[in-house]
C-alpha positions as CSV (number, residue, x, y, z in Angstrom):
1,M,21.2,75.3,-17.5
2,P,20.3,72.0,-15.8
3,K,19.9,68.8,-17.9
4,I,16.4,67.7,-18.8
5,R,15.4,64.7,-16.6
6,T,14.1,61.6,-18.4
7,N,10.5,60.7,-17.6
8,R,11.1,57.3,-16.0
9,G,7.7,55.9,-17.0
10,A,8.4,56.8,-20.6
11,H,11.9,55.4,-20.4
12,K,10.5,52.0,-19.5
13,R,7.9,52.0,-22.3
14,F,9.7,53.3,-25.3
15,R,12.8,52.5,-27.2
16,V,14.6,54.6,-29.9
17,T,15.4,52.8,-33.2
18,G,18.6,53.4,-35.1
19,S,16.9,55.7,-37.5
20,G,15.5,57.8,-34.6
21,K,11.9,56.5,-34.6
22,I,10.2,55.5,-31.3
23,K,9.1,51.9,-30.8
24,R,6.3,51.0,-28.4
25,K,4.3,47.9,-27.4
26,K,0.7,47.5,-28.3
27,A,-2.1,47.9,-25.8
28,Y,-4.8,45.4,-24.8
29,A,-2.5,42.4,-24.6
30,S,-2.3,41.9,-20.8
31,H,-5.6,40.4,-19.5
32,I,-9.1,39.2,-20.5
33,L,-7.4,37.2,-23.3
34,T,-10.0,34.5,-23.5
35,S,-12.4,36.8,-25.4
36,K,-9.8,37.8,-28.0
37,S,-9.1,35.7,-31.0
38,S,-5.7,34.0,-31.6
39,K,-5.1,36.2,-34.6
40,R,-5.7,39.4,-32.6
41,K,-3.5,38.2,-29.7
42,R,-0.7,37.3,-32.2
43,K,-0.8,40.8,-33.7
44,L,-0.7,42.4,-30.3
45,R,2.7,40.7,-29.6
46,K,4.5,42.7,-32.1
47,S,5.9,46.2,-31.4
48,T,5.0,49.2,-33.5
49,I,6.2,52.7,-34.2
50,V,4.8,55.7,-32.3
51,S,2.7,58.0,-34.6
52,G,4.2,61.2,-35.9
53,A,1.7,63.3,-33.9
54,D,2.9,61.7,-30.6
55,A,6.6,61.2,-31.4
56,R,7.6,64.8,-30.6
57,R,6.0,64.6,-27.1
58,V,7.6,61.2,-26.4
59,K,11.0,62.4,-27.5
60,R,10.7,65.3,-25.1
61,M,9.8,62.9,-22.2
62,L,12.9,60.8,-23.1
63,G,15.1,63.9,-22.9
64,M,15.9,64.0,-26.6
């Protein structure tokens, strides 16, 4: 059986935490920032955990 290849796009966007959860960056933080409030932009800086519904799919893309 061949090894499962990692989806390179997913590999650049997601990280696995020590407990096995998947970390991701938040969307909408790259451009047209003048119309967004400082509070909203500050919250977008932080990373978050991938939801349970999507985690299985992301893990498969990462070859886990």
